[in-house]
N, C-alpha and C positions, 0 to 999 in steps of 0.2 A: 754272598755274590754283590757286587756293584755294577749298574749297567749305567754307562754314559750314552746318551744321544747328542749326537753333535750335529747341528744344523750349520749351514754355510748360509752366510747372511751378507747383504750387499752393504748396509750399514748397522753397524754393531751397536752404537748408541740409542738408534730409535728401534733396534730390536730389543734391546734390554728393557726400554721403557715399555715396549708395547708387551711383552712377556710378563714383566713385573707387574704391569696393571692387570692383566687378564689373569695371572695365577695368584695376585694378592700377597705376594712374597718379593723381599729384597734378593738380590744376586749375592750368593756366598763368595764369589770371585768375579771381580770386574777390572781386568787389567788390560791393556792393549793388546789386542790379539785374542782373547777369550773371556766371556764371561758365563758363568755357571749358576744354575738354580739347583737348589735340593730339592726335589720334587716330592720325595717320599725316601724312608730309610733304603738305600740301595739304589736309589733311581736318581740321576743327573740329568738336568738338560743344558747342554753347552752351546754358545753362540760363537762362531769363528768367523771374522771376516772372510767374504771370497778371496781377496786378496793376500791374505795369509795362508791359506791352503794351497793356492797357485804357487807361492814361493816353496811352500815343502814337498809338493806333489809334482810340480812343474807340468800342469795342464790346467786348462780353464774349467772349473765346476760347471755343470750344465752341459758342455760342449758333448761330453761322453756319458751323460745321465747321471753323474754323481753330483748328489745334492745333500749327503750327510753321510755320518760314520757312527757306528756302532761299536762300543767296547763293553766287553763283560770282563771285568776284573775278578779272579778267581784264585781261590786257595791253590790247587793243583792245576795249573794251566795245561801241563802235558796230559794227564789222563783225560781233559776235555778235548784238546786236540785228537787225541786217539778215539775218543767216544765220535766226534764229529767225522773223522776219515771212516770209521766204520760203519758211519750211518749215509755214508755216500756224499 
């Protein structure tokens, strides 16, 4: 399983430099609209500009409490959805 933690940031370049500095690693992906750091096997930190997520989701992050996304990439997503539904 791989997990992606995507933070919405005001300034992608500034955030890339900040997280790169505190993590002590280079971004594995750095393109307009997304920067990614491999934190550990199966764990990725993503930085997405707030303007980009506004275009995708058509709302302003923060206004409704949304500041990030969490993705779990699984071999069998259907089984995971069934387990989640069963857990309430």
